[in-house]
PATIZA-599267 format. One line per field, with one value per residue (C-alpha): residue number from 0; y, z, x. Coordinates in Angstrom, 3 decimals. Layout:
N
i: [NUM  ...] .
v: [Y  ...] .
w: [Z  ...] .
u: [X  ...] .
***
This chain:
96
i: [0  1  2  3  4  5  6  7  8  9  10  11  12  13  14  15  16  17  18  19  20  21  22  23  24  25  26  27  28  29  30  31  32  33  34  35  36  37  38  39  40  41  42  43  44  45  46  47  48  49  50  51  52  53  54  55  56  57  58  59  60  61  62  63  64  65  66  67  68  69  70  71  72  73  74  75  76  77  78  79  80  81  82  83  84  85  86  87  88  89  90  91  92  93  94  95] .
v: [-14.316  -11.919  -8.310  -5.552  -4.767  -2.657  -2.985  -0.204  0.641  1.759  3.693  5.202  8.435  9.664  7.030  4.717  1.003  0.045  -2.137  -3.844  -4.789  -6.442  -5.896  -5.919  -3.120  -0.105  1.442  -1.168  -2.624  0.623  1.284  -2.065  -1.135  2.142  0.194  -2.314  -5.084  -5.094  -6.864  -7.969  -5.995  -2.904  -3.076  -3.438  -0.809  1.616  2.172  3.977  6.100  5.240  6.579  5.091  2.926  1.565  0.120  -2.632  -4.305  -8.164  -9.109  -11.951  -9.461  -7.166  -10.311  -10.600  -6.840  -7.228  -10.102  -8.313  -4.941  -6.883  -8.360  -4.502  -2.691  -0.078  2.992  1.518  1.614  4.769  5.964  5.162  6.560  9.687  9.722  10.663  11.458  12.985  14.411  11.002  12.657  10.232  9.476  7.686  10.585  10.571  7.176  6.990] .
w: [5.427  5.065  3.494  4.279  2.637  2.511  3.641  1.680  0.919  -2.791  -3.401  -6.403  -4.353  -1.215  1.076  -1.796  -2.321  -0.603  -1.813  1.175  -0.153  0.666  -1.448  -1.594  -4.118  -3.556  -6.399  -8.887  -7.010  -7.362  -11.139  -11.618  -10.114  -12.065  -15.077  -14.668  -14.235  -10.367  -9.405  -11.171  -8.163  -8.546  -11.895  -11.904  -9.430  -10.804  -7.491  -8.977  -5.521  -3.358  -0.055  2.749  3.242  5.835  5.747  7.840  8.269  7.891  4.723  6.699  9.747  6.830  5.270  8.607  8.967  5.812  7.220  10.019  8.172  5.512  8.730  10.097  9.483  6.919  9.341  11.007  7.663  6.966  10.398  9.738  6.559  7.781  10.351  7.905  4.942  5.711  2.263  0.414  -1.296  -4.094  -2.018  -4.732  -5.499  -1.807  -1.748  -5.571] .
u: [19.156  15.995  16.259  13.603  10.478  7.303  3.501  1.485  -1.774  -3.274  -6.526  -8.200  -9.482  -10.384  -12.024  -12.454  -11.649  -8.268  -5.480  -3.295  -0.154  3.775  6.921  10.556  10.986  8.087  8.818  8.734  5.553  3.831  4.940  3.255  -0.361  -0.071  0.635  -1.903  0.348  0.363  -2.715  -6.024  -7.780  -5.699  -6.741  -10.717  -10.754  -8.411  -6.511  -3.303  -2.609  0.025  -1.723  0.223  3.705  5.906  9.008  10.144  13.765  12.354  10.674  8.759  7.587  6.237  4.064  2.896  2.119  0.035  -1.938  -2.932  -4.029  -5.962  -7.869  -8.635  -11.642  -12.047  -11.938  -9.095  -7.331  -8.846  -7.528  -4.001  -3.988  -5.142  -2.744  -0.059  -1.826  -5.273  -6.017  -4.941  -2.353  -0.341  2.995  4.665  6.984  7.767  9.655  10.614] .
***
């Protein structure tokens, strides 16, 4: 049996470096990134702002979606973020 998950993007500033990730528990994972325990990449580039997240019913599908997004060009990722979050606000409180 598989459970749902989240595909998400972290950033440090408007149109800056982006981290694409996948998790079963978005709140806990973003908390890890914010505390510096989430990933070396996020810690290195100070990516603490949740700028995009999408819920999926199947974690396997979420993992596949994450892999696709990681292959996207930067401007495509920017467009996806800005379609729902044009000012790159931190959305963490929305999902907490």
